[in-house]
Jmol script that loads the backbone (N, CA, C; Angstrom):
load data "model"
ATOM      1  N   UNK A   1     -19.903  -1.612  -0.911  1.00  0.00           N
ATOM      2  CA  UNK A   1     -19.546  -0.599  -1.877  1.00  0.00           C
ATOM      3  C   UNK A   1     -18.029  -0.419  -1.863  1.00  0.00           C
ATOM      4  N   UNK A   2     -17.396  -0.610  -3.000  1.00  0.00           N
ATOM      5  CA  UNK A   2     -15.940  -0.485  -3.113  1.00  0.00           C
ATOM      6  C   UNK A   2     -15.525   0.980  -3.019  1.00  0.00           C
ATOM      7  N   UNK A   3     -14.433   1.198  -2.345  1.00  0.00           N
ATOM      8  CA  UNK A   3     -13.879   2.542  -2.170  1.00  0.00           C
ATOM      9  C   UNK A   3     -12.534   2.628  -2.874  1.00  0.00           C
ATOM     10  N   UNK A   4     -12.108   3.844  -3.141  1.00  0.00           N
ATOM     11  CA  UNK A   4     -10.762   4.082  -3.643  1.00  0.00           C
ATOM     12  C   UNK A   4      -9.866   4.310  -2.438  1.00  0.00           C
ATOM     13  N   UNK A   5      -8.751   3.567  -2.380  1.00  0.00           N
ATOM     14  CA  UNK A   5      -7.843   3.637  -1.245  1.00  0.00           C
ATOM     15  C   UNK A   5      -6.449   4.001  -1.748  1.00  0.00           C
ATOM     16  N   UNK A   6      -5.836   4.990  -1.122  1.00  0.00           N
ATOM     17  CA  UNK A   6      -4.468   5.376  -1.435  1.00  0.00           C
ATOM     18  C   UNK A   6      -3.607   5.087  -0.210  1.00  0.00           C
ATOM     19  N   UNK A   7      -2.573   4.283  -0.398  1.00  0.00           N
ATOM     20  CA  UNK A   7      -1.638   3.964   0.670  1.00  0.00           C
ATOM     21  C   UNK A   7      -0.289   4.539   0.268  1.00  0.00           C
ATOM     22  N   UNK A   8       0.296   5.362   1.142  1.00  0.00           N
ATOM     23  CA  UNK A   8       1.594   5.976   0.867  1.00  0.00           C
ATOM     24  C   UNK A   8       2.619   5.369   1.805  1.00  0.00           C
ATOM     25  N   UNK A   9       3.597   4.708   1.228  1.00  0.00           N
ATOM     26  CA  UNK A   9       4.687   4.121   1.998  1.00  0.00           C
ATOM     27  C   UNK A   9       5.854   5.101   1.966  1.00  0.00           C
ATOM     28  N   UNK A  10       6.259   5.580   3.141  1.00  0.00           N
ATOM     29  CA  UNK A  10       7.325   6.579   3.214  1.00  0.00           C
ATOM     30  C   UNK A  10       8.689   5.962   3.476  1.00  0.00           C
ATOM     31  N   UNK A  11       8.760   4.652   3.612  1.00  0.00           N
ATOM     32  CA  UNK A  11      10.032   3.996   3.870  1.00  0.00           C
ATOM     33  C   UNK A  11      10.900   4.023   2.620  1.00  0.00           C
ATOM     34  N   UNK A  12      12.147   4.366   2.779  1.00  0.00           N
ATOM     35  CA  UNK A  12      13.073   4.403   1.653  1.00  0.00           C
ATOM     36  C   UNK A  12      13.807   3.075   1.465  1.00  0.00           C
ATOM     37  N   UNK A  13      13.626   2.153   2.410  1.00  0.00           N
ATOM     38  CA  UNK A  13      14.242   0.832   2.310  1.00  0.00           C
ATOM     39  C   UNK A  13      13.202  -0.202   1.916  1.00  0.00           C
ATOM     40  N   UNK A  14      13.517  -0.971   0.888  1.00  0.00           N
ATOM     41  CA  UNK A  14      12.634  -2.067   0.508  1.00  0.00           C
ATOM     42  C   UNK A  14      12.697  -3.176   1.537  1.00  0.00           C
ATOM     43  N   UNK A  15      11.571  -3.749   1.885  1.00  0.00           N
ATOM     44  CA  UNK A  15      11.544  -4.840   2.850  1.00  0.00           C
ATOM     45  C   UNK A  15      11.535  -4.400   4.306  1.00  0.00           C
ATOM     46  N   UNK A  16      11.412  -3.097   4.546  1.00  0.00           N
ATOM     47  CA  UNK A  16      11.341  -2.612   5.930  1.00  0.00           C
ATOM     48  C   UNK A  16       9.975  -2.968   6.516  1.00  0.00           C
ATOM     49  N   UNK A  17       9.854  -2.833   7.824  1.00  0.00           N
ATOM     50  CA  UNK A  17       8.572  -3.136   8.475  1.00  0.00           C
ATOM     51  C   UNK A  17       7.453  -2.266   7.912  1.00  0.00           C
ATOM     52  N   UNK A  18       7.725  -0.987   7.686  1.00  0.00           N
ATOM     53  CA  UNK A  18       6.713  -0.079   7.146  1.00  0.00           C
ATOM     54  C   UNK A  18       6.300  -0.486   5.741  1.00  0.00           C
ATOM     55  N   UNK A  19       7.269  -0.911   4.943  1.00  0.00           N
ATOM     56  CA  UNK A  19       7.002  -1.338   3.573  1.00  0.00           C
ATOM     57  C   UNK A  19       6.140  -2.604   3.567  1.00  0.00           C
ATOM     58  N   UNK A  20       6.477  -3.542   4.430  1.00  0.00           N
ATOM     59  CA  UNK A  20       5.713  -4.787   4.534  1.00  0.00           C
ATOM     60  C   UNK A  20       4.282  -4.499   4.999  1.00  0.00           C
ATOM     61  N   UNK A  21       4.137  -3.627   5.976  1.00  0.00           N
ATOM     62  CA  UNK A  21       2.814  -3.281   6.496  1.00  0.00           C
ATOM     63  C   UNK A  21       1.952  -2.613   5.426  1.00  0.00           C
ATOM     64  N   UNK A  22       2.534  -1.707   4.659  1.00  0.00           N
ATOM     65  CA  UNK A  22       1.788  -1.033   3.583  1.00  0.00           C
ATOM     66  C   UNK A  22       1.309  -2.050   2.553  1.00  0.00           C
ATOM     67  N   UNK A  23       2.170  -2.992   2.184  1.00  0.00           N
ATOM     68  CA  UNK A  23       1.790  -4.020   1.213  1.00  0.00           C
ATOM     69  C   UNK A  23       0.698  -4.932   1.748  1.00  0.00           C
ATOM     70  N   UNK A  24       0.773  -5.293   3.013  1.00  0.00           N
ATOM     71  CA  UNK A  24      -0.254  -6.148   3.612  1.00  0.00           C
ATOM     72  C   UNK A  24      -1.601  -5.424   3.710  1.00  0.00           C
ATOM     73  N   UNK A  25      -1.577  -4.139   4.026  1.00  0.00           N
ATOM     74  CA  UNK A  25      -2.816  -3.350   4.072  1.00  0.00           C
ATOM     75  C   UNK A  25      -3.459  -3.295   2.693  1.00  0.00           C
ATOM     76  N   UNK A  26      -2.646  -3.080   1.679  1.00  0.00           N
ATOM     77  CA  UNK A  26      -3.158  -3.036   0.304  1.00  0.00           C
ATOM     78  C   UNK A  26      -3.766  -4.385  -0.089  1.00  0.00           C
ATOM     79  N   UNK A  27      -3.065  -5.449   0.252  1.00  0.00           N
ATOM     80  CA  UNK A  27      -3.545  -6.799  -0.057  1.00  0.00           C
ATOM     81  C   UNK A  27      -4.891  -7.071   0.621  1.00  0.00           C
ATOM     82  N   UNK A  28      -4.994  -6.719   1.903  1.00  0.00           N
ATOM     83  CA  UNK A  28      -6.241  -6.943   2.635  1.00  0.00           C
ATOM     84  C   UNK A  28      -7.394  -6.120   2.097  1.00  0.00           C
ATOM     85  N   UNK A  29      -7.134  -4.876   1.744  1.00  0.00           N
ATOM     86  CA  UNK A  29      -8.191  -4.015   1.217  1.00  0.00           C
ATOM     87  C   UNK A  29      -8.717  -4.542  -0.115  1.00  0.00           C
ATOM     88  N   UNK A  30      -7.819  -5.101  -0.928  1.00  0.00           N
ATOM     89  CA  UNK A  30      -8.235  -5.661  -2.223  1.00  0.00           C
ATOM     90  C   UNK A  30      -9.025  -6.946  -2.047  1.00  0.00           C
ATOM     91  N   UNK A  31      -8.506  -7.845  -1.217  1.00  0.00           N
ATOM     92  CA  UNK A  31      -9.105  -9.168  -1.065  1.00  0.00           C
ATOM     93  C   UNK A  31     -10.427  -9.137  -0.304  1.00  0.00           C
ATOM     94  N   UNK A  32     -10.448  -8.498   0.836  1.00  0.00           N
ATOM     95  CA  UNK A  32     -11.619  -8.545   1.712  1.00  0.00           C
ATOM     96  C   UNK A  32     -12.690  -7.537   1.293  1.00  0.00           C
ATOM     97  N   UNK A  33     -12.264  -6.325   1.009  1.00  0.00           N
ATOM     98  CA  UNK A  33     -13.232  -5.282   0.708  1.00  0.00           C
ATOM     99  C   UNK A  33     -13.507  -5.074  -0.763  1.00  0.00           C
ATOM    100  N   UNK A  34     -12.647  -5.630  -1.624  1.00  0.00           N
ATOM    101  CA  UNK A  34     -12.812  -5.422  -3.055  1.00  0.00           C
ATOM    102  C   UNK A  34     -12.570  -3.981  -3.457  1.00  0.00           C
ATOM    103  N   UNK A  35     -11.772  -3.278  -2.664  1.00  0.00           N
ATOM    104  CA  UNK A  35     -11.520  -1.869  -2.919  1.00  0.00           C
ATOM    105  C   UNK A  35     -10.493  -1.681  -4.032  1.00  0.00           C
ATOM    106  N   UNK A  36     -10.538  -0.505  -4.660  1.00  0.00           N
ATOM    107  CA  UNK A  36      -9.575  -0.112  -5.675  1.00  0.00           C
ATOM    108  C   UNK A  36      -8.400   0.531  -4.938  1.00  0.00           C
ATOM    109  N   UNK A  37      -7.254  -0.159  -4.898  1.00  0.00           N
ATOM    110  CA  UNK A  37      -6.124   0.274  -4.071  1.00  0.00           C
ATOM    111  C   UNK A  37      -4.959   0.730  -4.946  1.00  0.00           C
ATOM    112  N   UNK A  38      -4.396   1.874  -4.578  1.00  0.00           N
ATOM    113  CA  UNK A  38      -3.167   2.351  -5.200  1.00  0.00           C
ATOM    114  C   UNK A  38      -2.125   2.496  -4.103  1.00  0.00           C
ATOM    115  N   UNK A  39      -0.976   1.872  -4.303  1.00  0.00           N
ATOM    116  CA  UNK A  39       0.117   1.929  -3.345  1.00  0.00           C
ATOM    117  C   UNK A  39       1.216   2.803  -3.927  1.00  0.00           C
ATOM    118  N   UNK A  40       1.489   3.908  -3.253  1.00  0.00           N
ATOM    119  CA  UNK A  40       2.514   4.855  -3.681  1.00  0.00           C
ATOM    120  C   UNK A  40       3.699   4.718  -2.738  1.00  0.00           C
ATOM    121  N   UNK A  41       4.864   4.420  -3.292  1.00  0.00           N
ATOM    122  CA  UNK A  41       6.065   4.252  -2.481  1.00  0.00           C
ATOM    123  C   UNK A  41       7.046   5.377  -2.806  1.00  0.00           C
ATOM    124  N   UNK A  42       7.542   6.043  -1.779  1.00  0.00           N
ATOM    125  CA  UNK A  42       8.482   7.140  -1.996  1.00  0.00           C
ATOM    126  C   UNK A  42       9.836   6.650  -2.481  1.00  0.00           C
ATOM    127  N   UNK A  43      10.168   5.394  -2.250  1.00  0.00           N
ATOM    128  CA  UNK A  43      11.463   4.883  -2.703  1.00  0.00           C
ATOM    129  C   UNK A  43      11.531   4.791  -4.219  1.00  0.00           C
ATOM    130  N   UNK A  44      10.388   4.793  -4.876  1.00  0.00           N
ATOM    131  CA  UNK A  44      10.356   4.702  -6.336  1.00  0.00           C
ATOM    132  C   UNK A  44      10.384   6.071  -7.016  1.00  0.00           C
ATOM    133  N   UNK A  45      10.317   7.114  -6.233  1.00  0.00           N
ATOM    134  CA  UNK A  45      10.345   8.460  -6.802  1.00  0.00           C
ATOM    135  C   UNK A  45      11.784   8.948  -6.902  1.00  0.00           C
ATOM    136  N   UNK A  46      12.080   9.771  -7.899  1.00  0.00           N
ATOM    137  CA  UNK A  46      13.464  10.271  -8.060  1.00  0.00           C
ATOM    138  C   UNK A  46      13.875  11.203  -6.951  1.00  0.00           C
TER     139      UNK A  46
END
end "model"
wireframe off; spacefill off
backbone 0.3
color backbone group
């Protein structure tokens, strides 16, 4: 059963370890679990 997943990346630097980890978690949740994933990054907010 697919779930809705929200991942919040709090890193303000693109390419940081936290940013990479958030992206990899999102990728894994989509590929393996077929979950509906939304990745929210604070660096994109004003």
